[in-house]
PyMOL CGO cylinders between C-alpha atoms (Angstrom):
from pymol import cmd
from pymol.cgo import CYLINDER

trace = [
    CYLINDER, 69.00, 193.60, 154.62, 70.02, 191.23, 157.38, 0.3, 1, 1, 1, 1, 1, 1,
    CYLINDER, 70.02, 191.23, 157.38, 66.58, 189.68, 157.49, 0.3, 1, 1, 1, 1, 1, 1,
    CYLINDER, 66.58, 189.68, 157.49, 66.74, 187.97, 154.06, 0.3, 1, 1, 1, 1, 1, 1,
    CYLINDER, 66.74, 187.97, 154.06, 70.20, 186.48, 154.77, 0.3, 1, 1, 1, 1, 1, 1,
    CYLINDER, 70.20, 186.48, 154.77, 69.00, 185.26, 158.19, 0.3, 1, 1, 1, 1, 1, 1,
    CYLINDER, 69.00, 185.26, 158.19, 65.96, 183.69, 156.56, 0.3, 1, 1, 1, 1, 1, 1,
    CYLINDER, 65.96, 183.69, 156.56, 68.15, 182.09, 153.88, 0.3, 1, 1, 1, 1, 1, 1,
    CYLINDER, 68.15, 182.09, 153.88, 70.44, 180.58, 156.52, 0.3, 1, 1, 1, 1, 1, 1,
    CYLINDER, 70.44, 180.58, 156.52, 67.47, 179.22, 158.47, 0.3, 1, 1, 1, 1, 1, 1,
    CYLINDER, 67.47, 179.22, 158.47, 65.99, 177.76, 155.30, 0.3, 1, 1, 1, 1, 1, 1,
    CYLINDER, 65.99, 177.76, 155.30, 69.30, 176.03, 154.50, 0.3, 1, 1, 1, 1, 1, 1,
    CYLINDER, 69.30, 176.03, 154.50, 69.50, 174.67, 158.06, 0.3, 1, 1, 1, 1, 1, 1,
    CYLINDER, 69.50, 174.67, 158.06, 65.96, 173.30, 157.87, 0.3, 1, 1, 1, 1, 1, 1,
    CYLINDER, 65.96, 173.30, 157.87, 66.68, 171.74, 154.46, 0.3, 1, 1, 1, 1, 1, 1,
    CYLINDER, 66.68, 171.74, 154.46, 69.88, 170.15, 155.76, 0.3, 1, 1, 1, 1, 1, 1,
    CYLINDER, 69.88, 170.15, 155.76, 68.08, 168.79, 158.81, 0.3, 1, 1, 1, 1, 1, 1,
    CYLINDER, 68.08, 168.79, 158.81, 65.36, 167.34, 156.60, 0.3, 1, 1, 1, 1, 1, 1,
    CYLINDER, 65.36, 167.34, 156.60, 67.95, 165.70, 154.34, 0.3, 1, 1, 1, 1, 1, 1,
    CYLINDER, 67.95, 165.70, 154.34, 69.86, 164.14, 157.24, 0.3, 1, 1, 1, 1, 1, 1,
    CYLINDER, 69.86, 164.14, 157.24, 67.61, 161.06, 157.58, 0.3, 1, 1, 1, 1, 1, 1,
    CYLINDER, 67.61, 161.06, 157.58, 67.83, 160.55, 153.81, 0.3, 1, 1, 1, 1, 1, 1,
    CYLINDER, 67.83, 160.55, 153.81, 71.63, 160.68, 153.98, 0.3, 1, 1, 1, 1, 1, 1,
    CYLINDER, 71.63, 160.68, 153.98, 71.57, 157.84, 156.52, 0.3, 1, 1, 1, 1, 1, 1,
    CYLINDER, 71.57, 157.84, 156.52, 69.43, 155.73, 154.19, 0.3, 1, 1, 1, 1, 1, 1,
    CYLINDER, 69.43, 155.73, 154.19, 71.40, 156.60, 151.06, 0.3, 1, 1, 1, 1, 1, 1,
    CYLINDER, 71.40, 156.60, 151.06, 74.33, 154.19, 151.60, 0.3, 1, 1, 1, 1, 1, 1,
    CYLINDER, 74.33, 154.19, 151.60, 72.01, 151.17, 151.82, 0.3, 1, 1, 1, 1, 1, 1,
    CYLINDER, 72.01, 151.17, 151.82, 70.18, 152.19, 148.66, 0.3, 1, 1, 1, 1, 1, 1,
    CYLINDER, 70.18, 152.19, 148.66, 73.29, 153.15, 146.72, 0.3, 1, 1, 1, 1, 1, 1,
    CYLINDER, 73.29, 153.15, 146.72, 75.36, 150.26, 148.05, 0.3, 1, 1, 1, 1, 1, 1,
    CYLINDER, 75.36, 150.26, 148.05, 73.92, 147.79, 145.54, 0.3, 1, 1, 1, 1, 1, 1,
    CYLINDER, 73.92, 147.79, 145.54, 73.31, 145.17, 148.23, 0.3, 1, 1, 1, 1, 1, 1,
    CYLINDER, 73.31, 145.17, 148.23, 69.90, 144.05, 149.45, 0.3, 1, 1, 1, 1, 1, 1,
    CYLINDER, 69.90, 144.05, 149.45, 70.19, 142.75, 153.02, 0.3, 1, 1, 1, 1, 1, 1,
    CYLINDER, 70.19, 142.75, 153.02, 67.29, 141.01, 154.77, 0.3, 1, 1, 1, 1, 1, 1,
    CYLINDER, 67.29, 141.01, 154.77, 66.86, 139.38, 158.17, 0.3, 1, 1, 1, 1, 1, 1,
    CYLINDER, 66.86, 139.38, 158.17, 64.50, 136.45, 158.63, 0.3, 1, 1, 1, 1, 1, 1,
    CYLINDER, 64.50, 136.45, 158.63, 64.53, 135.14, 162.18, 0.3, 1, 1, 1, 1, 1, 1,
    CYLINDER, 64.53, 135.14, 162.18, 68.18, 134.54, 163.06, 0.3, 1, 1, 1, 1, 1, 1,
    CYLINDER, 68.18, 134.54, 163.06, 69.27, 134.33, 159.40, 0.3, 1, 1, 1, 1, 1, 1,
    CYLINDER, 69.27, 134.33, 159.40, 70.69, 137.24, 157.39, 0.3, 1, 1, 1, 1, 1, 1,
    CYLINDER, 70.69, 137.24, 157.39, 70.85, 137.15, 153.59, 0.3, 1, 1, 1, 1, 1, 1,
    CYLINDER, 70.85, 137.15, 153.59, 72.79, 139.61, 151.41, 0.3, 1, 1, 1, 1, 1, 1,
    CYLINDER, 72.79, 139.61, 151.41, 71.97, 139.67, 147.69, 0.3, 1, 1, 1, 1, 1, 1,
    CYLINDER, 71.97, 139.67, 147.69, 73.70, 141.69, 144.97, 0.3, 1, 1, 1, 1, 1, 1,
    CYLINDER, 73.70, 141.69, 144.97, 73.96, 141.81, 141.19, 0.3, 1, 1, 1, 1, 1, 1,
    CYLINDER, 73.96, 141.81, 141.19, 76.97, 144.17, 141.32, 0.3, 1, 1, 1, 1, 1, 1,
    CYLINDER, 76.97, 144.17, 141.32, 79.48, 141.29, 141.58, 0.3, 1, 1, 1, 1, 1, 1,
    CYLINDER, 79.48, 141.29, 141.58, 79.03, 139.20, 138.41, 0.3, 1, 1, 1, 1, 1, 1,
    CYLINDER, 79.03, 139.20, 138.41, 82.31, 137.33, 138.99, 0.3, 1, 1, 1, 1, 1, 1,
    CYLINDER, 82.31, 137.33, 138.99, 81.69, 136.59, 142.69, 0.3, 1, 1, 1, 1, 1, 1,
    CYLINDER, 81.69, 136.59, 142.69, 83.35, 137.90, 145.81, 0.3, 1, 1, 1, 1, 1, 1,
    CYLINDER, 83.35, 137.90, 145.81, 83.22, 137.74, 149.57, 0.3, 1, 1, 1, 1, 1, 1,
    CYLINDER, 83.22, 137.74, 149.57, 80.87, 139.24, 152.14, 0.3, 1, 1, 1, 1, 1, 1,
    CYLINDER, 80.87, 139.24, 152.14, 81.23, 139.80, 155.85, 0.3, 1, 1, 1, 1, 1, 1,
    CYLINDER, 81.23, 139.80, 155.85, 78.81, 140.46, 158.67, 0.3, 1, 1, 1, 1, 1, 1,
    CYLINDER, 78.81, 140.46, 158.67, 80.24, 142.75, 161.34, 0.3, 1, 1, 1, 1, 1, 1,
    CYLINDER, 80.24, 142.75, 161.34, 79.05, 142.89, 164.95, 0.3, 1, 1, 1, 1, 1, 1,
    CYLINDER, 79.05, 142.89, 164.95, 78.75, 146.28, 166.64, 0.3, 1, 1, 1, 1, 1, 1,
    CYLINDER, 78.75, 146.28, 166.64, 82.30, 146.08, 168.03, 0.3, 1, 1, 1, 1, 1, 1,
    CYLINDER, 82.30, 146.08, 168.03, 83.95, 145.11, 164.73, 0.3, 1, 1, 1, 1, 1, 1,
    CYLINDER, 83.95, 145.11, 164.73, 85.19, 147.61, 162.16, 0.3, 1, 1, 1, 1, 1, 1,
    CYLINDER, 85.19, 147.61, 162.16, 87.39, 145.60, 159.79, 0.3, 1, 1, 1, 1, 1, 1,
    CYLINDER, 87.39, 145.60, 159.79, 86.27, 143.24, 157.00, 0.3, 1, 1, 1, 1, 1, 1,
    CYLINDER, 86.27, 143.24, 157.00, 88.48, 140.42, 158.31, 0.3, 1, 1, 1, 1, 1, 1,
    CYLINDER, 88.48, 140.42, 158.31, 87.00, 140.61, 161.83, 0.3, 1, 1, 1, 1, 1, 1,
    CYLINDER, 87.00, 140.61, 161.83, 83.46, 139.73, 160.76, 0.3, 1, 1, 1, 1, 1, 1,
    CYLINDER, 83.46, 139.73, 160.76, 81.75, 136.48, 159.85, 0.3, 1, 1, 1, 1, 1, 1,
    CYLINDER, 81.75, 136.48, 159.85, 82.85, 135.84, 156.29, 0.3, 1, 1, 1, 1, 1, 1,
    CYLINDER, 82.85, 135.84, 156.29, 80.84, 134.18, 153.55, 0.3, 1, 1, 1, 1, 1, 1,
    CYLINDER, 80.84, 134.18, 153.55, 81.52, 133.61, 149.88, 0.3, 1, 1, 1, 1, 1, 1,
    CYLINDER, 81.52, 133.61, 149.88, 79.05, 135.04, 147.38, 0.3, 1, 1, 1, 1, 1, 1,
    CYLINDER, 79.05, 135.04, 147.38, 77.33, 132.16, 145.59, 0.3, 1, 1, 1, 1, 1, 1,
    CYLINDER, 77.33, 132.16, 145.59, 75.25, 133.38, 142.64, 0.3, 1, 1, 1, 1, 1, 1,
    CYLINDER, 75.25, 133.38, 142.64, 75.36, 136.87, 144.16, 0.3, 1, 1, 1, 1, 1, 1,
    CYLINDER, 75.36, 136.87, 144.16, 74.13, 135.68, 147.54, 0.3, 1, 1, 1, 1, 1, 1,
    CYLINDER, 74.13, 135.68, 147.54, 75.67, 135.27, 151.01, 0.3, 1, 1, 1, 1, 1, 1,
    CYLINDER, 75.67, 135.27, 151.01, 73.86, 133.76, 154.01, 0.3, 1, 1, 1, 1, 1, 1,
    CYLINDER, 73.86, 133.76, 154.01, 74.63, 133.81, 157.75, 0.3, 1, 1, 1, 1, 1, 1,
    CYLINDER, 74.63, 133.81, 157.75, 72.62, 131.63, 160.13, 0.3, 1, 1, 1, 1, 1, 1,
    CYLINDER, 72.62, 131.63, 160.13, 72.23, 131.25, 163.88, 0.3, 1, 1, 1, 1, 1, 1,
    CYLINDER, 72.23, 131.25, 163.88, 72.72, 134.94, 164.71, 0.3, 1, 1, 1, 1, 1, 1,
    CYLINDER, 72.72, 134.94, 164.71, 71.76, 136.45, 168.02, 0.3, 1, 1, 1, 1, 1, 1,
    CYLINDER, 71.76, 136.45, 168.02, 69.69, 139.62, 168.34, 0.3, 1, 1, 1, 1, 1, 1,
    CYLINDER, 69.69, 139.62, 168.34, 71.49, 142.84, 167.49, 0.3, 1, 1, 1, 1, 1, 1,
    CYLINDER, 71.49, 142.84, 167.49, 72.49, 145.25, 164.76, 0.3, 1, 1, 1, 1, 1, 1,
    CYLINDER, 72.49, 145.25, 164.76, 75.04, 144.14, 162.19, 0.3, 1, 1, 1, 1, 1, 1,
    CYLINDER, 75.04, 144.14, 162.19, 76.79, 145.76, 159.22, 0.3, 1, 1, 1, 1, 1, 1,
    CYLINDER, 76.79, 145.76, 159.22, 77.12, 143.91, 155.90, 0.3, 1, 1, 1, 1, 1, 1,
    CYLINDER, 77.12, 143.91, 155.90, 80.06, 144.63, 153.60, 0.3, 1, 1, 1, 1, 1, 1,
    CYLINDER, 80.06, 144.63, 153.60, 80.65, 142.97, 150.21, 0.3, 1, 1, 1, 1, 1, 1,
    CYLINDER, 80.65, 142.97, 150.21, 83.97, 142.98, 148.33, 0.3, 1, 1, 1, 1, 1, 1,
    CYLINDER, 83.97, 142.98, 148.33, 83.62, 141.89, 144.71, 0.3, 1, 1, 1, 1, 1, 1,
    CYLINDER, 83.62, 141.89, 144.71, 86.35, 139.86, 143.01, 0.3, 1, 1, 1, 1, 1, 1,
    CYLINDER, 86.35, 139.86, 143.01, 87.28, 142.97, 140.98, 0.3, 1, 1, 1, 1, 1, 1,
    CYLINDER, 87.28, 142.97, 140.98, 88.07, 144.80, 144.25, 0.3, 1, 1, 1, 1, 1, 1,
    CYLINDER, 88.07, 144.80, 144.25, 85.01, 147.07, 144.43, 0.3, 1, 1, 1, 1, 1, 1,
    CYLINDER, 85.01, 147.07, 144.43, 83.40, 147.44, 147.85, 0.3, 1, 1, 1, 1, 1, 1,
    CYLINDER, 83.40, 147.44, 147.85, 79.67, 147.58, 148.53, 0.3, 1, 1, 1, 1, 1, 1,
    CYLINDER, 79.67, 147.58, 148.53, 78.25, 148.69, 151.84, 0.3, 1, 1, 1, 1, 1, 1,
    CYLINDER, 78.25, 148.69, 151.84, 78.23, 148.86, 154.77, 0.3, 1, 1, 1, 1, 1, 1,
    CYLINDER, 78.23, 148.86, 154.77, 74.53, 148.09, 154.94, 0.3, 1, 1, 1, 1, 1, 1,
    CYLINDER, 74.53, 148.09, 154.94, 72.95, 147.86, 158.42, 0.3, 1, 1, 1, 1, 1, 1,
    CYLINDER, 72.95, 147.86, 158.42, 70.61, 145.03, 159.34, 0.3, 1, 1, 1, 1, 1, 1,
    CYLINDER, 70.61, 145.03, 159.34, 68.82, 144.30, 162.61, 0.3, 1, 1, 1, 1, 1, 1,
    CYLINDER, 68.82, 144.30, 162.61, 68.22, 140.75, 163.86, 0.3, 1, 1, 1, 1, 1, 1,
    CYLINDER, 68.22, 140.75, 163.86, 65.44, 140.47, 166.43, 0.3, 1, 1, 1, 1, 1, 1,
    CYLINDER, 65.44, 140.47, 166.43, 64.97, 136.71, 166.83, 0.3, 1, 1, 1, 1, 1, 1,
    CYLINDER, 64.97, 136.71, 166.83, 67.08, 134.30, 168.83, 0.3, 1, 1, 1, 1, 1, 1,
    CYLINDER, 67.08, 134.30, 168.83, 68.62, 131.31, 167.06, 0.3, 1, 1, 1, 1, 1, 1,
    CYLINDER, 68.62, 131.31, 167.06, 66.38, 128.26, 166.99, 0.3, 1, 1, 1, 1, 1, 1,
    CYLINDER, 66.38, 128.26, 166.99, 67.43, 125.40, 169.21, 0.3, 1, 1, 1, 1, 1, 1,
    CYLINDER, 67.43, 125.40, 169.21, 67.99, 121.98, 167.74, 0.3, 1, 1, 1, 1, 1, 1,
    CYLINDER, 67.99, 121.98, 167.74, 64.86, 119.86, 167.83, 0.3, 1, 1, 1, 1, 1, 1,
    CYLINDER, 64.86, 119.86, 167.83, 64.76, 117.18, 170.50, 0.3, 1, 1, 1, 1, 1, 1,
    CYLINDER, 64.76, 117.18, 170.50, 64.57, 113.70, 169.04, 0.3, 1, 1, 1, 1, 1, 1,
    CYLINDER, 64.57, 113.70, 169.04, 62.60, 111.03, 170.82, 0.3, 1, 1, 1, 1, 1, 1,
    CYLINDER, 62.60, 111.03, 170.82, 63.34, 107.35, 170.38, 0.3, 1, 1, 1, 1, 1, 1,
    CYLINDER, 63.34, 107.35, 170.38, 60.88, 105.36, 168.30, 0.3, 1, 1, 1, 1, 1, 1,
    CYLINDER, 60.88, 105.36, 168.30, 59.29, 102.33, 169.92, 0.3, 1, 1, 1, 1, 1, 1,
    CYLINDER, 59.29, 102.33, 169.92, 59.40, 101.18, 173.49, 0.3, 1, 1, 1, 1, 1, 1,
    CYLINDER, 59.40, 101.18, 173.49, 62.15, 100.81, 176.00, 0.3, 1, 1, 1, 1, 1, 1,
    CYLINDER, 62.15, 100.81, 176.00, 64.70, 98.20, 175.09, 0.3, 1, 1, 1, 1, 1, 1,
    CYLINDER, 64.70, 98.20, 175.09, 65.83, 96.50, 178.26, 0.3, 1, 1, 1, 1, 1, 1,
    CYLINDER, 65.83, 96.50, 178.26, 68.32, 93.70, 178.10, 0.3, 1, 1, 1, 1, 1, 1,
    CYLINDER, 68.32, 93.70, 178.10, 71.58, 92.96, 179.75, 0.3, 1, 1, 1, 1, 1, 1,
    CYLINDER, 71.58, 92.96, 179.75, 73.44, 96.21, 179.97, 0.3, 1, 1, 1, 1, 1, 1,
    CYLINDER, 73.44, 96.21, 179.97, 76.16, 97.59, 182.10, 0.3, 1, 1, 1, 1, 1, 1,
    CYLINDER, 76.16, 97.59, 182.10, 75.80, 100.10, 184.87, 0.3, 1, 1, 1, 1, 1, 1,
    CYLINDER, 75.80, 100.10, 184.87, 75.47, 103.78, 184.22, 0.3, 1, 1, 1, 1, 1, 1,
    CYLINDER, 75.47, 103.78, 184.22, 77.97, 104.73, 186.86, 0.3, 1, 1, 1, 1, 1, 1,
    CYLINDER, 77.97, 104.73, 186.86, 80.89, 103.08, 188.54, 0.3, 1, 1, 1, 1, 1, 1,
    CYLINDER, 80.89, 103.08, 188.54, 79.71, 100.94, 191.48, 0.3, 1, 1, 1, 1, 1, 1,
    CYLINDER, 79.71, 100.94, 191.48, 81.75, 99.87, 194.44, 0.3, 1, 1, 1, 1, 1, 1,
    CYLINDER, 81.75, 99.87, 194.44, 82.72, 96.36, 195.49, 0.3, 1, 1, 1, 1, 1, 1,
    CYLINDER, 82.72, 96.36, 195.49, 80.15, 96.29, 198.31, 0.3, 1, 1, 1, 1, 1, 1,
    CYLINDER, 80.15, 96.29, 198.31, 77.30, 97.00, 195.89, 0.3, 1, 1, 1, 1, 1, 1,
    CYLINDER, 77.30, 97.00, 195.89, 78.42, 94.23, 193.56, 0.3, 1, 1, 1, 1, 1, 1,
    CYLINDER, 78.42, 94.23, 193.56, 78.79, 91.76, 196.47, 0.3, 1, 1, 1, 1, 1, 1,
    CYLINDER, 78.79, 91.76, 196.47, 75.31, 92.52, 197.82, 0.3, 1, 1, 1, 1, 1, 1,
    CYLINDER, 75.31, 92.52, 197.82, 73.80, 92.18, 194.31, 0.3, 1, 1, 1, 1, 1, 1,
    CYLINDER, 73.80, 92.18, 194.31, 75.57, 88.84, 193.80, 0.3, 1, 1, 1, 1, 1, 1,
    CYLINDER, 75.57, 88.84, 193.80, 74.35, 87.57, 197.18, 0.3, 1, 1, 1, 1, 1, 1,
    CYLINDER, 74.35, 87.57, 197.18, 70.76, 88.48, 196.32, 0.3, 1, 1, 1, 1, 1, 1,
    CYLINDER, 70.76, 88.48, 196.32, 71.00, 86.62, 193.02, 0.3, 1, 1, 1, 1, 1, 1,
    CYLINDER, 71.00, 86.62, 193.02, 72.46, 83.56, 194.82, 0.3, 1, 1, 1, 1, 1, 1,
    CYLINDER, 72.46, 83.56, 194.82, 69.69, 83.55, 197.48, 0.3, 1, 1, 1, 1, 1, 1,
    CYLINDER, 69.69, 83.55, 197.48, 67.02, 83.88, 194.80, 0.3, 1, 1, 1, 1, 1, 1,
    CYLINDER, 67.02, 83.88, 194.80, 68.54, 80.99, 192.83, 0.3, 1, 1, 1, 1, 1, 1,
    CYLINDER, 68.54, 80.99, 192.83, 68.67, 78.72, 195.89, 0.3, 1, 1, 1, 1, 1, 1,
    CYLINDER, 68.67, 78.72, 195.89, 65.09, 79.64, 196.82, 0.3, 1, 1, 1, 1, 1, 1,
    CYLINDER, 65.09, 79.64, 196.82, 63.82, 78.95, 193.29, 0.3, 1, 1, 1, 1, 1, 1,
    CYLINDER, 63.82, 78.95, 193.29, 65.61, 75.58, 193.17, 0.3, 1, 1, 1, 1, 1, 1,
    CYLINDER, 65.61, 75.58, 193.17, 64.18, 74.59, 196.58, 0.3, 1, 1, 1, 1, 1, 1,
    CYLINDER, 64.18, 74.59, 196.58, 60.63, 75.56, 195.53, 0.3, 1, 1, 1, 1, 1, 1,
    CYLINDER, 60.63, 75.56, 195.53, 60.82, 73.67, 192.24, 0.3, 1, 1, 1, 1, 1, 1,
    CYLINDER, 60.82, 73.67, 192.24, 62.23, 70.55, 193.92, 0.3, 1, 1, 1, 1, 1, 1,
    CYLINDER, 62.23, 70.55, 193.92, 59.46, 70.50, 196.55, 0.3, 1, 1, 1, 1, 1, 1,
    CYLINDER, 59.46, 70.50, 196.55, 56.88, 70.86, 193.83, 0.3, 1, 1, 1, 1, 1, 1,
    CYLINDER, 56.88, 70.86, 193.83, 58.40, 68.08, 191.74, 0.3, 1, 1, 1, 1, 1, 1,
    CYLINDER, 58.40, 68.08, 191.74, 58.30, 65.70, 194.69, 0.3, 1, 1, 1, 1, 1, 1,
    CYLINDER, 58.30, 65.70, 194.69, 54.62, 66.43, 195.26, 0.3, 1, 1, 1, 1, 1, 1,
    CYLINDER, 54.62, 66.43, 195.26, 55.03, 68.26, 198.55, 0.3, 1, 1, 1, 1, 1, 1,
    CYLINDER, 55.03, 68.26, 198.55, 52.76, 71.22, 198.14, 0.3, 1, 1, 1, 1, 1, 1,
    CYLINDER, 52.76, 71.22, 198.14, 52.19, 73.55, 200.95, 0.3, 1, 1, 1, 1, 1, 1,
]
cmd.load_cgo(trace, "trace")
């Protein structure tokens, strides 16, 4: 008589072990929230909050609704962008006080970097200031070079005007 009860207990244990993975998936199905990850963006969508509400995205170390990244439901949708790789939990609190979730979501992509803009056209020179602070000696040497070049140009033009080539 012990054999049937032992078999019954083993059958219940096997059934419970088989149902365990389904129990882990049940909250996300019964939560009423569809959560998707696309790149570094997470979107939560629900029809269970017809009058709006708030949603939060919790990192692995966060357990409270107020600790997460909050977003307001707009037409039953909340979006979080620029997320790093990791597993997050999504919780929605409807305006009537009902709570949906937590629903796990995994982000695998890194946030996209801002595109680098390149100037249009060529380099625009002109009379600009210096990029860094220069000392007095540098300014004096630069001024002396400009003065020597001016004197040399004036001398050359005068010789040429007088007809002394060579």
